[in-house]
TIZALUM-69328 format. One record per residue (C-alpha): x, y, z. Coordinates in steps of 0.25 Angstrom, whole numbers, padded with zeros to 4 digits, always signed. Layout:
BEGIN
XYZ ...
END
This chain:
BEGIN
+0455+0393+0339 +0461+0407+0339 +0462+0416+0351 +0459+0428+0342 +0445+0429+0339 +0441+0431+0325 +0436+0445+0320 +0422+0440+0319 +0422+0435+0333 +0428+0448+0338 +0417+0456+0331 +0407+0447+0337 +0412+0449+0351 +0412+0464+0348 +0398+0465+0342 +0392+0456+0353 +0399+0464+0364 +0392+0477+0359 +0379+0470+0359 +0381+0465+0373 +0385+0479+0378 +0372+0485+0371 +0364+0477+0382 +0374+0475+0393 +0373+0469+0407 +0363+0480+0412 +0353+0476+0402 +0355+0462+0404 +0353+0462+0419 +0341+0471+0418 +0335+0460+0409 +0338+0450+0420 +0333+0458+0431 +0320+0461+0425 +0317+0447+0419 +0320+0451+0405 +0327+0444+0394 +0339+0448+0385 +0330+0447+0372 +0335+0460+0366 +0350+0456+0367 +0347+0442+0362 +0339+0447+0350 +0349+0457+0346 +0361+0447+0348 +0352+0437+0339 +0350+0447+0328 +0365+0450+0328 +0368+0436+0326 +0375+0434+0339 +0366+0423+0345 +0368+0414+0333 +0382+0416+0330 +0385+0401+0332 +0374+0396+0324 +0374+0392+0309 +0373+0403+0299 +0363+0396+0291 +0353+0397+0302 +0356+0412+0305 +0368+0410+0314 +0382+0416+0313 +0389+0403+0310 +0399+0404+0321 +0401+0395+0333 +0401+0395+0348 +0413+0404+0349 +0405+0415+0342 +0392+0413+0351 +0401+0413+0363 +0407+0426+0360 +0392+0432+0359 +0388+0427+0373 +0402+0431+0379 +0401+0445+0374 +0386+0447+0378 +0390+0442+0392 +0402+0451+0393 +0393+0463+0389 +0384+0458+0401 +0372+0452+0393 +0375+0437+0391 +0364+0430+0384 +0362+0416+0391 +0353+0410+0380 +0365+0411+0370 +0371+0399+0378 +0359+0392+0375 +0351+0396+0362 +0362+0398+0351 +0372+0390+0358 +0366+0377+0363 +0354+0376+0355 +0359+0383+0343 +0371+0374+0343 +0363+0361+0345 +0353+0364+0334 +0364+0368+0324 +0372+0356+0326 +0361+0345+0328 +0348+0351+0323 +0340+0347+0311 +0339+0357+0299 +0325+0361+0304 +0330+0363+0318 +0341+0372+0314 +0332+0380+0305 +0321+0381+0315 +0330+0385+0327 +0344+0391+0323 +0340+0404+0316 +0332+0408+0329 +0343+0404+0338 +0353+0412+0329 +0346+0425+0329 +0340+0424+0343 +0326+0423+0339 +0325+0409+0345 +0331+0406+0359 +0332+0391+0363 +0335+0387+0377 +0342+0374+0381 +0337+0364+0391 +0346+0353+0397 +0347+0354+0412 +0337+0347+0421 +0334+0347+0436 +0339+0333+0438 +0350+0333+0427 +0358+0345+0429 +0372+0344+0423 +0369+0329+0420 +0362+0330+0406 +0362+0315+0406 +0351+0315+0416 +0341+0324+0408 +0327+0318+0409 +0320+0327+0399 +0314+0317+0389 +0310+0317+0375 +0301+0306+0370 +0297+0303+0356 +0283+0306+0352 +0276+0303+0338 +0280+0317+0333 +0292+0321+0341 +0296+0322+0356 +0290+0324+0369 +0299+0331+0379 +0298+0331+0394 +0307+0336+0405 +0312+0347+0414 +0324+0357+0412 +0330+0367+0422 +0339+0380+0420 +0335+0382+0406 +0339+0396+0401 +0330+0405+0393 +0317+0397+0391 +0310+0410+0392 +0316+0416+0380 +0318+0403+0372 +0309+0398+0361 +0314+0383+0362 +0323+0375+0371 +0333+0364+0367 +0330+0353+0377 +0339+0342+0381 +0330+0330+0383 +0332+0315+0382 +0326+0304+0372 +0324+0290+0375 +0332+0280+0367 +0322+0269+0362 +0333+0259+0361 +0338+0260+0375 +0328+0268+0383 +0339+0278+0387 +0337+0293+0387 +0346+0301+0377 +0348+0316+0377 +0341+0324+0366 +0339+0339+0362 +0325+0345+0359 +0321+0359+0354 +0309+0362+0362 +0300+0375+0360 +0298+0383+0372 +0283+0384+0369 +0281+0369+0367 +0270+0363+0375 +0275+0356+0388 +0287+0366+0389 +0287+0374+0402 +0298+0382+0409 +0299+0390+0422 +0309+0400+0426 +0320+0397+0437 +0323+0408+0446 +0337+0411+0446 +0346+0421+0454 +0353+0425+0441 +0352+0439+0435 +0350+0435+0421 +0339+0437+0410 +0341+0422+0406 +0331+0414+0414 +0332+0399+0418 +0320+0389+0417 +0315+0376+0421 +0310+0369+0408 +0298+0359+0408 +0295+0350+0397 +0282+0342+0398 +0280+0333+0386 +0284+0343+0376 +0281+0338+0362 +0292+0341+0352 +0293+0338+0337 +0303+0328+0332 +0312+0339+0327 +0313+0345+0341 +0325+0335+0344 +0338+0341+0340 +0348+0332+0334 +0349+0317+0337 +0344+0311+0349 +0355+0301+0349 +0366+0312+0349 +0360+0322+0358 +0371+0322+0369 +0381+0326+0359 +0371+0337+0354 +0369+0342+0368 +0383+0344+0371 +0385+0351+0357 +0376+0361+0364 +0382+0361+0378 +0396+0365+0373 +0391+0378+0367 +0383+0380+0379 +0396+0379+0388 +0403+0388+0378 +0392+0399+0379 +0391+0398+0394 +0406+0401+0394 +0403+0413+0385 +0392+0417+0394 +0401+0416+0407 +0413+0423+0400 +0404+0435+0396 +0399+0436+0411 +0413+0436+0416 +0418+0446+0406 +0406+0455+0409 +0409+0454+0424 +0424+0456+0422 +0422+0468+0414 +0413+0475+0424 +0423+0472+0435 +0435+0478+0427 +0427+0490+0424 +0424+0492+0438 +0438+0490+0444 +0444+0499+0434 +0434+0511+0438 +0432+0508+0453 +0442+0518+0461 +0447+0514+0475 +0460+0519+0481 +0463+0529+0469 +0462+0518+0459 +0453+0508+0452 +0451+0495+0460 +0455+0487+0447 +0470+0491+0450 +0470+0482+0462 +0474+0468+0460 +0463+0463+0469 +0454+0468+0459 +0461+0466+0446 +0467+0452+0448 +0454+0445+0450 +0448+0452+0437 +0461+0448+0429 +0459+0434+0433 +0445+0434+0428 +0450+0440+0415 +0459+0428+0414 +0449+0418+0417 +0439+0424+0408 +0449+0424+0396 +0452+0409+0399 +0437+0406+0400 +0435+0413+0386 +0446+0405+0380 +0440+0392+0384 +0427+0397+0379 +0433+0400+0365 +0440+0387+0365 +0426+0380+0368 +0419+0388+0357 +0430+0385+0347 +0430+0370+0349 +0415+0369+0349 +0415+0377+0336 +0425+0368+0330 +0417+0356+0333 +0425+0351+0344 +0414+0347+0353 +0422+0339+0363 +0433+0349+0365 +0423+0360+0365 +0415+0353+0377 +0427+0353+0386 +0431+0368+0382 +0417+0372+0383 +0416+0367+0397 +0429+0373+0401 +0425+0386+0396 +0412+0386+0403 +0419+0383+0416 +0429+0394+0414 +0419+0404+0410 +0410+0401+0422 +0421+0402+0432 +0426+0416+0426 +0412+0421+0426 +0410+0418+0440 +0423+0424+0444 +0422+0437+0435 +0408+0440+0441 +0412+0438+0455 +0425+0446+0453 +0417+0457+0447 +0408+0458+0459 +0420+0459+0468 +0427+0469+0459 +0415+0478+0460 +0414+0476+0475 +0400+0481+0480 +0397+0486+0466 +0398+0472+0461 +0385+0469+0468 +0377+0480+0463 +0367+0480+0451 +0374+0492+0445 +0387+0485+0442 +0380+0472+0437 +0391+0462+0442 +0384+0454+0453 +0373+0450+0444 +0383+0443+0435 +0388+0434+0447 +0376+0424+0446 +0376+0423+0431 +0391+0420+0431 +0389+0410+0442 +0379+0403+0434 +0390+0401+0423 +0397+0391+0432 +0384+0383+0433 +0377+0383+0419 +0376+0378+0409 +0386+0368+0415 +0392+0369+0429 +0407+0371+0432 +0407+0357+0439 +0402+0350+0427 +0412+0356+0419 +0423+0352+0428 +0417+0338+0428 +0418+0338+0413 +0433+0343+0412 +0437+0333+0423 +0431+0322+0415 +0433+0325+0401 +0445+0334+0401 +0453+0328+0412 +0448+0314+0411 +0444+0313+0425 +0433+0303+0430 +0419+0308+0429 +0414+0313+0442 +0399+0313+0440 
END
């Protein structure tokens, strides 16, 4: 891994940054406040090849990896218009299908995921399972011609813009009677699929939903990969999720820090800019340091994942997610503090970042579960749960 980005990646950063600035935070929040969607940006990013930069070239992707895709999301976030479904559609779903899907599944889904014409959601969380994916109860039972899937999921992003959802369910082992995790591609318009919006105190164009699956009949080829290796396949999708969640949080932190720095450079009090005072400058400098440290861990996680080092990538991706969530919260809070009363106004667009940043400490995995992971797997301490 080099600390100097390649010319291609620097060009990718610059191009995506320009695209993000074309839309910006004002456009993004207007969509959020009016119940709109980021369709225009999503479609343009897809046509330019940014959404599928990590997917195989033979299916319309860019042939890159998670390092490239994370650059796209980070730069859009820094411009004030992060696309949450990038964490899900090309990252989790695209990766899982690329690595474990059949030839037919790849031909059916990857071109659309690459150019943005298809959006796929991801459903793992359940009301009574939460972070414990071993307690998932959504169950798939074999039928004469395929599968029947029943269960309930919560906090599923983007079902209103998706054409399909990758569902984590369980199949029954005929030999032992035990339930095993498995992944299924479920069309949103399939009979028996219903979803309801969850009202959130988040200013975001991306909505959250409860998903209900009532005897949803699926063909045999709805199963992705082997039902005997689904746990391995699942974590092959969750590591990219954590990498992209880190990029999402880092983009928010950069945007907030940029607004704060611009303001304190211009705001005049006592015959000088308030940014000259250490009470203002030092907290912002600390955030800059923490931001760069989080980005380094993000880059390490992406490099390890792209090199096929899944185990090491899991540790780094969790650490990156932790660091990115922490700095996002600190950056947005300090931005509000730096702007004073203006930090709470709609005009300056800082306070509206706070809830989104706070959510990055919770989703897609909480900071406490990351600390559990690091304590157990990195430090060798006894399992605490």
